[in-house]
C-alpha positions in Angstrom: 88.1 101.9 78.6 91.3 104.1 78.6 92.4 106.0 81.5 95.8 107.6 82.9 97.4 106.9 86.3 99.7 109.1 88.2 101.8 108.3 91.3 103.2 110.8 94.0 105.9 110.6 96.5 107.3 107.1 97.2 104.6 105.5 94.9 106.6 106.8 92.0 109.5 104.4 92.9 107.2 101.4 93.3 105.0 102.1 90.1 106.3 104.8 87.7 107.7 108.2 87.9 105.8 108.9 84.7 102.0 108.7 84.0 100.8 105.3 82.8 98.0 105.0 80.3 95.9 101.9 80.6 93.5 100.8 78.0 92.3 97.6 79.5 90.3 98.8 82.5 87.0 96.8 82.6 83.8 98.9 82.7 82.3 99.6 85.2 85.4 100.1 87.4 86.2 101.9 90.6 89.4 103.4 91.8 90.0 100.2 94.0 89.8 98.2 90.7 92.4 100.2 89.1 94.7 100.2 92.1 94.3 96.3 92.4 95.2 96.0 88.6 98.3 98.2 89.1 99.5 96.3 92.1 99.2 92.9 90.2 100.9 94.2 87.2 103.8 95.8 89.0 103.9 92.8 91.6 103.7 95.3 94.6 101.7 94.8 97.8 100.6 98.0 99.4 97.8 98.6 101.9 95.4 100.9 100.3 94.3 102.5 103.6 97.7 104.2 103.6 96.9 105.9 100.4 94.7 108.7 99.2 93.1 108.2 95.8 92.7 111.2 93.5 90.2 111.4 90.5 90.6 114.1 88.1 92.8 116.4 90.6 90.4 115.9 93.5 90.7 113.7 96.4 88.2 110.7 95.9 87.0 107.5 97.6 88.1 104.0 96.7 84.6 103.1 95.5 84.3 106.0 93.1 83.5 105.0 89.4 86.4 105.6 86.8 85.1 106.7 83.4 86.9 106.9 79.9 89.8 109.3 79.9 89.9 109.9 83.7 93.1 110.7 85.5 93.4 108.4 88.7 96.2 109.5 91.0 97.6 107.8 94.2 98.9 110.0 96.9 100.8 108.3 99.9 100.6 110.0 103.4 103.2 112.5 104.3 105.9 111.3 106.7 108.4 113.4 108.8 108.4 115.6 111.8 
């Protein structure tokens, strides 16, 4: 299954400033599955509770199923005052 992943804010520095296409996602898969795979590939440890997942330009839940050609994004919380 092929999907595209996008990263926002500080996650661009930890993963990639550009979208990443992944062709080796098992089916069925959830957004959590995708995130875990990305963390493993990039050797990054991040608590997913601090990130909002996005599925096809809409905020989603970690257990939402990912389908062929979906775009999965990861949005960190805003910081500042």
